[in-house]
Structure formats: C-alpha cells, structure tokens
N, C-alpha and C positions, 0 to 999 in steps of 0.2 A: 703478472709475474715477471721479474726480471732476475734472470739466471744466465750466468756464464761460467762454464765448466773450463777451467785451466788444464787440468788432467785428472782423472779419478781412476780408483780402482788399484787394488793391490798388483794385479798383472801388470799394467801399464807403468806404474812406478818402477817396478823391478827392471822393465825393458829400458826405462829412461836411464835408471841407475847403471846399466851394464855397459861399460866401455868397450865398443867393438874394437876400435882402433888399438886400444892398448892389449886387449886380448888376442886379436888376429894378427899377430906378428908373422913376419917372413917365415921363420922357422916352424911355427905352428901351422902356417898356411901349407908348407911343403909336407910336413908330416901327415895333416887331415888328407891332403890330396893323395899322398902315397897311400894312405890306409884306404882311401876310396877305390882306387885303381887295383890295388893289391887284393881288396875284397872282390872286386868285379872279376878279376882274372882267376880267383879261386872258384867262383860260382861257375864261371864259363868252362874252366877247366873239368870240373865235376860234371857239368852238362855234357860236354863232348865225351867224357869217358863213360858215363853210366847211361846217357840218352842215346848216343850213337854209335857205342860200343867201340870206340876207337882205341888205338894203342896209346901208352903213355906219352910217346914221342909226337904221334900225330895229334894228340890232344893238346900237346904244348905248343906245337908250331902254329896251330890254328887260334889258341887263345892268344899268343903272342901277337899273330896278326892282327885279330880282332882289337886287342887292347891298343896297340899302337896306332891303327886307323881312328879308332874313337877318339883317343887322345888328341890326335892332330886335328880333327873336326872340331872337337869341344873347345880347345883352346884358340885355334884360328877364329872361330865364331865369337867367343866371348871376350877374348882379349885383344883381338886384331880388328874383326869387323864391327862388332857392336859399338865400341866406343866412337867408331869414327861415323856410323849409322846416325847417332843420336846428337852429333853435333849440329845437324840442320833442324829444319822445321819438323813438327810433329807430322805432316802429311807426306813430307820427304822421308821420313824415317819409317813410315808403313810401307811406302813404296819400295824402299831399299830393302826391307825385311821379306817382302813378298817376292823380290828378286832373288835375295840370298838364299832362299829356302831350297829352290831347284839346284842353285849353284853349288851349295854344299852336299847336296846329294850327289850330283856328279863327282864332286871331289871325292867323296867317300867311296863312290865305285870305282874311280880311276886309281886310288891308292891300293884299293884290295885287289884290283887288277894287277897292278905292278907287282904286289906281293906274289900272286899266284905265278906270274913270270919268272919271278926270282926263284920260288921255291922249285918250278919246274927245272930252271937252269940248274940247281944244285942237286937235281935228281929226287927230291921229295916227292911222295906219292902216297895216297892212302889206297891201301891194298884190300882193306877189309870193312865190313860195316855199311851203314846206310849211305855214306859218302864216298864210298869207293869210286876212284877215278875222278874226283871232284877237282883236285888242282889241275890235271892235265886238261880236263873239259873247259875249265875257266881260261887256261893259258892258250889253248887253242883257237880262241876267238880274237878276230882283229880288234884294234883299238875303239873303231866306230860301232863295232857289234857289241863291245862291252858298254858303250854309253848310250845306246839306242834308246829312245822313247819307251819301248816295250820293257826295255831291261830296268829304266829308271822307274817305271811305274810298278814292276814286279819287286824291285828291291826296298821301295819307299816303306811299305809296311814294317819290313825286317829292322831298316834304319831307325825309324821312330820307336819302335819297340825297344830297341837295343840303347838308344841314346836318350830317351824320355826321361828315365830316373835321374840320369846326371843333369839333364836341363832342368828338371823339376827341382832338385836339390840346389841347383846354382841360382835358380830364379827364386826360391823361397829363402835363401840366404840374402841375397840381395834385397828382396823386399824387407825382410827383418833389419837389416842394417839401414835401409832407408828409413823405416818406421821408427828406429832408433834415434837416427839423427833427427828426424822430425820432432820427436817428444823432446830430445835434448834442446832443441832450438826453441820449443815452446816453453821448456822450463827455464831456459835463460832468459827469454822474454818476459815470462811472468815475474822472474826474480827481479828483473831490470825494473818492470812497472811497480812491484812492490816496494823497491828502493825509492822509486820517485814518489810513490805515496808517502812515504815514509818522511822523504825531504819535504813533501807538501804539509805534512802533519807537523812536522818541525817548524816549518815557516808559520803554520798556522798558530801554533804556540808561540812563536815570537812576535806575531802581531797581536795575539791576545794578551800578552803579559803588559806591554806599555799603555795598550788601549784600555784595557780593563783596569789596570792600577790606576789610570789617570782619573776615571770616573769615580772608582771607588774612594780614592783620597779626596776628591771634591765632597763626596758624601760625609766621608768622615770628618772632614773640616766644618761641613755644615753642622753636623751632629755635636762635635765638640763646641763649637760656639754656643750651642743651647745647653751644653752640659748634659747632653741626653746619655741616660743609663745604658743604651743601647751600643755605646763605643766598643766596650771591651768585646762583646759578642761579634761585632762587626770585624774587628781586628783579627780575632782568633779565626773567622770565616775566611778573611783574605788571607791569612797564614797558611791555613789548610789547603785553599785553592791553589796559591802559588807554589806550595810545596809539591802538590799532585802534578802539575803541569811540567814543574822543572825537572822533578826527580823519579816520580814514581810512576809515570807514564811513557817512560823510555824502554818498556819491553812490549814483546808481541801480544801478551795477554796479562790483564790484571785481575784481581778478584772482583767480582761484581759489585759488592758491597762498597768497594772504594770508589768505584765510577760512580755510584749512586750518591756517595757523600759529596763527590765533587760537583755533580749535576745539582744536588741540593743547596750545596753552599753558593755556587755561582747564580742559582736562581734568587736565593735570599739576598745576594748583594746586588744583583740587577733590579730587583723588586724595589729596592729603596729609592731608585731614582723616579720612582711614579707615585703620584698622590694615592690616597686611599680610594677615589673612585673608580681606578682601573681594576678590573675584575681578574685578579691573577691568581690561578688555582692549580695546584699539582699534588699529585698522588704517588707514593712510592711503596714498593713491597717491604715488609720488615726485614731484619738482618738475619733472621732464621731462615726465611725463605730463600735469602741470597747465599746460603752457606754451601761452600763446594762448587760454586759456578765462577766462570771466568769469562771475560769479554775484551776485545780489542778496545784499547784506551781511546777516548775521544771519538767514538764511533758516530755517537749521535749529537755531538756537541755543535756541529754547524747548524743542525736544523734548529736547535735550541737557541743559538746566536742569533739567527736570522729571525726567529720568532720575536725576540726582544728588540731587534735592530728595525724591523719591517713591520711589527705588529704595534699594537696599543697606539695606534695614531687616530682612531675614529673618534670624532667629538662625541658620539653617542655609542652607547654598547661595545665600548673596548674591552677587549678580554684576551687572556691568554690561558689555555687549559692544556696541562700535561699530565698523562696517566702512564706510569709504568707498572705493568703486571708481570708475574711468574706464574706459569703452569705448564706442569709435566715437562720442565726442562727447556720450555720455550719463553723466550723474552719477548713481551708485546710493548711496543712504544706508540703512543697517540698523542699527537700534538696539534693543537688548533689555536689559531689567532686571526683577529680581525686584521684586514687590510684596507687601506685608504683607496676606495674605488676610483678616486680622481687622480691617484698618482700613477707613475710608470710601472706597467707590469713586465714589460720587455726585460728580460735579463734578471727576473727576480731570483734572488739566491745565487746566481752566476755560477762561476767557478767552483765556489763552495759546495754546492750541491753535486756537481759533476765528480768532484774528488770523493765527495762521500760515497756516492754510487759506484765508483771505481774500487775504494776500499772494500766495500761489500761484496762485489764481484769477486776480488781477489782473495779475500780473506774468508769468505763464507760462501764459496761456490756451492749452488744447490741447497743452501741451507737458510734461504731468507726470502720473504715477500716484502717488497717495498712498493708502497703506493703514495704518489703525490699528487696533490690537487689543488690548483688554484681557481677557487670559484669567484663569484662576483664579489662577494664582500668576506670571503674566509679562506685561508690557507691550510691545509689539512695535510699532516704526515702521518702515515701508519706504516710500522715495521714490524714483522714477525721474524723472528732470529731463532734458529735452533743453536742452543749453547751447550747441548751434550756433545761429548767427544765421539 
C-alpha cells in the first residue's frame, strides 16, 4: 500500500493555520512577559508573607530581589547565550550547554549575593520570622564563600525549582513555534507540489488534445468514406470528450458520473482504431450508483491511455479489460492489458505513472491503495479509493 501523509488531523491543521509571527508582536511579547513576571512576583510575595511570616516590606524586598535575579538569568540564557550556542555544530552546542549550566548557577548566586550586600548597606534586615537575620548572614560572607562549590550545590535545587517553570514555558513555546513553522513549510511544499501536479495535468491535457484529435479525425475520415452510420455518434463522443478535457476538468473535484462518461467516451473512440479481433472489454457502474460522489479529474486517465498505447500489441490473445465498481463509498478500478514480451519493459509508463502516483499521494493521503504489476505478458493496475469526505 502506498500512503503519504502531507498533514492530517484537525489539531495539526489549526496549528499550521495559526500565524505565530503575526500574533506574537513586540507589544504582545512585552505584555505576556510582564504578566508572567508579575504573576511570579505575586505568588512569591504571598509565599514570603504567609509561609515565612515576614512583614510586607521584607516580603517586598525579597520578592523584588528574586524577580530581578531570575529575569537576568532567564533573559541572559535564552536571548544572549543560547542563540550563540546553537550557531555551531550539535556536539559543540551540547558541550556549551553543559558548561553554561554551572556558569549560570554562579551568575544567579553572585547577583543574589550582591543584592544582599546592597540591602545590608541600606540597612534592610529581616527581624522576625524564619528568615530572621538572613540578609546580614548572606552579606557577611566573602565573595569566594558565596560561590564555593558547597554553596553552588546547595543552591542548585532552589534555582532549578524557581526557574524550571519559566524554562519549561519558554521551551514549550519555542517547540510550538518550531512545529508551526515546520507545518507551514510542509503545507507550502504540498501546495507547490499540487500546483506542479496541476501543471502536469494541464500539460497532459495539452498533449491529449492534438494527439487524440488526430487519431479520432483519421478514424472519422475512414468512416465517412464508407458512409458509416457511426459517424454522428463518433462526432458526439469526440465533442463530449474534448469539452470535458478543456472546460469541465479544471476543478479540484468533478462529479464521478462525468469522469466516467469521459472514460467511456475515450474508450469508445480508442476502440475504433482496432479490429474486431481485439478483445476490448469495460464495465462501469450505473449513474444511480455514482450519485453524490466526486473524484479528482483525469485521475486514472494515464493508466487507461497507457493501456491503449502499450497494450493490444500481441498477435495472439490481445486484450484490454477495464472494470470500475463502487461499493460503500469506495471506488474500485481494475485495468489489465496484454504487453508485448519482446518489447522494452524498461520505463513502461514512465513519467505519466509517477505523476499519477504523486496526484494520489497529494490528493488522497491515507485514502487509497494502488497496486501496479508488470508481469510477463500482462500489465495490471488496481486502485481502491475512498471517495467519502
């Protein structure tokens, strides 16, 4: 089974449609970041006030210190260090991140220590509660005591617990934005491929018209010389076929009954080229069975054209059999024809078959099953297609 999923699912489609760059403007970025830090400050203030039983002033100065320290570390890491880290190779980036982790731990501790020194100089002190004398105790340390290995280890868990929510939100946001960009690239690529396929389809129609018209006019000329009664019917079939290829197949989907009428007319006109000893047989569903069903135009035409082009060459047992059936909203296409075992098999069908496969992959992802077999004396195409929306 041949399946290619361009993108599927309501959720991924919505993510792909969402424009991060348009939504996440500078003003909104400042607003969201401000709300994030204000929310953090409120929660931290409440924690100091109720958990440690500090005064409003002490709760405020400790909250202010913690918010500023975390903001410096957060923005230094994500907006200064990380963009430079990822400029190199993957291995170098991993190494630099490992080095950056203890470096930013030290930065966090140093800035906290400097705040303690500043608060001590200003005469701020915690006089009650569980953190009584904490500012003086921190300020009384030397610089090297403040950044000692034991101090770094003891503070690491605190730093991780405080900064991890911000890191998690930032990483989640960046992953979402990257995923959105990836989906948009896939969508643009798929649209470009569909445009290319449509160009190829138009080119196919352009090839079909003169080639097919030339053969049919030759047949008409032969019939007219014999004053055959089939001439009016052939002209009508030709008119319907050319009208369909020129005007009615320019949409993404067409009514299935019209596509089948085109195939039937084309087969009838091609059949005229062969003598009665060629076994050409085709079956189509009734118009009632096709009611309400739609299909991409000219989807199976390449297979049928190849069957008439490469088939019916054997001197014995030349045949072409086309069966199209409908069952439970599924389209079943079965085509068999003889091949000349002495002819070239390499490149049989060529670009036309590849284009037909690409159209199926792009227009009916996960909704088709295509089997193509080139046997010793027979070429078989089987297609099952889900036509339901």
